[in-house]
Steps between C-alpha positions, in 0.01 A plus 500: 500500500669557164542235230856413607390424854196305379710291260758431770225383737366265232849355459531440874162330513596286202815374670310418818234311304773308321647400838161369617412310186711188543361424845141574395513274196665228706208510745257504209668192349476310825132588534437365148699183571802588284777370727865428429664197658700632796731351767592203276858381488704567186509128419122463531437817301737387224326171432138559607442874532327537164252223579322713765496837326122513473416338834391683816300399804356850531405596857584867444171560322300356789683720752435815293136422418398410857471857641390663174186287473386649833571866419178651369395862551124539552479878539633823650375695800586869528628667815215594734259239366387233744338253263436429135748576223577775253296429189678749272846365572379141469339589166833640374675189631271266309483717188877452463480122562705549816326213676666268247818694423583552868525121543769501230678785677498311832641192324783692332586666831510165679724354226738791436461713815312791343244608241351834394181686412475807278214748542418763239189663354321483168358790300190505725706504823409143585780306670691245296668236717748248359716250687860475380768230501804569722744453211351809333459743791705654777434761770744703708417646842604807693745388770337719767126494430492151337264643239531422130749738341498365143379204300575343163322260269685333209371271229599360161301541182638392162849648461469764770519511877277760661533663840269734690648685795251608769593789727273678749475810281562376146520198269772426244477254210802341332570240236799301380578309182565139596724233356482307826294527819593804704590291808777326302677821412828591663439793732836479675734797498444875526200676355605632158243480223129483574327181391139608534355764270182703568185340362315785334124460455295753307211480747709526818779733614827352624528548788137535601373618838387243753152603618505249787800674664641160603656197337210290362699172512422297814721214623363189675778356716500142622660457843644854511798579721648817647851490355474238225297416193165322528528123505352237272325198648667293227858592590513292818361190329740481202788320675279225644317471168834437328589237761168320442549504123852357537373222727237410240776491235700260717192284549423490127860422418517222757172356374638502146814313600321259735240404241755387237750221542871581513707369208861390564759392239791296633813354344494732200730769383382855481297543178651711225339706222674515158617834366422545128663730246315710244468194276347287773815291551606414858818683599494433874276450795400672826350368825131532574403778737429315825305798638234418242502141618451618857188689399375184324577299816768282328827424678802347324737294711818421305648267763384140425545414869257765617206393712144615474324642804130566552343844526181512704204702384476862612282573803261756349308538826798682647424807286130556573546589871757761399254653252223500762733666749583769244129568441447523878781756519335708228170486690666614823716772346223651287219449756301302244261239647639148458176378341553754219825321411430141594167505317300282736320548830385207710346485847573866579262681732377853434721636781807322361427633151464853638832466683669377182380809309594751770838575340345563158227719651762709680718524188203612292381749763846657506471566127171689536685784676741609220262393224214684667715811533568489127132442419401804711756707311349384171161615630644833611649562156164409342338776706772745396431416136145625562640810674355420844778556754276468805379163382860396427594577861204296627605202287861526622377480859248225431527124504504224240241227549633149439302181474548250780848352477433201723353180362228375734202271475151652490418343836803660668433838342130511581563388857750782556263755344213390725719550804602846379132581446425403858773736620335782306682540169280659228377312196715682239818421694399135521430499126854630438644223717288251309684602184239701311621785283371852577266475201359171626460643851304797368277262303438276803419801720249620241342155481470492878317832493257369239449186705442703817231707331301187416573318829633722783614197705693345213813706572520352848433139407223271623359591844475230763142402595440433870311183585141538621591344835747781574234763435251316719752481784553874496807509277334762287377511140720423201435850366623771739227731366229285659608585856765447761596161640263397772255778413125465496 
């Protein structure tokens, strides 16, 4: 690709990123509890809208955090391997702090619908893995093969915007002098004058060849779809969150009015305010703004024959069931356990608690498929950085090991593992189901070997001792080596 084609592709990516930004930042605001008062009438907004600018009853954060706290990668297993995990790939994963950074990537994907990882190599051909925010990266795909065709990363630094274009065979670097963020620029109209200029570095050619022969920018999609963009878990909660915030505003406003007595002026003319000239002399008068009096809860009745009625106190308990119903709707729509939102659990059995979390477990399990696919691709690129294509193919066909997503008591878990042991499942499989990481499993297996060397029966547990009466009655000795049952 020549520089004109590369620059044009950067421009197209820039416009698409600009289109995505408003929705992404809106979801980010709702996650952080920055909510605007919505659905209020014009009259309510006029008089009371500013009072609730900084208030939010933030359930969006709970909905987004619930699955992320259960998404933890414990290792990778290559194609053809039956047990254990790949130590080299896990070492690269931890060396790049991916066990921590991947949690941030899952969270951003849940909030905005997508996040990214960039894989490259250092001067010693060790993989460098960084996780990127979706407002800075974009990837395009081939319409037939669904493989990554190109990728772009943009970022701001001082007075410049920088862009790196990743193609399967080469990499271009551009820069742009900035007076405003690049996503606020007007990109409408035909392509006339290029905005991005090549970023020339003395130590690197521009463009430079791509030794990986594929786009090193990997996208993690949340709730991917065939013919639409990936979906955010936050998007479906926003409308109900706004409704809950508005109901709280009504409750607060009613409480404010109900807690203060109403003041009524009868038999008086409408008050007037004098108009003064530049010397401070009265030259006229104007009526008081009664809208201000309405805010202060003062009513002027000019008719001396007017009668005074009584206003009963507001029923504040009418609002709380509506708020609770809204929270229940959020729980049902987002498959978040009710006890995550209500905040209290009382007299709930273990089976009932498991049933309540079934929706969250399923929602989280669904995320392990696209996220695991992206994590395998990160591992494959790490192997390509080291120049090992055979190993890269084995990683691509392998599996990602996740820690147990379900939340169960130790008694429930151990009971199920004992039953699986009786069926014949091996120890290492049971250790995985117990929730041990591959490193911990290897350590436990080694400790069992050491224990077996000192006490051969220790690996099988305590042996039952037959009572003396059974041996005397011909039931046989407790030790099979001493003879057969009923023998002499």
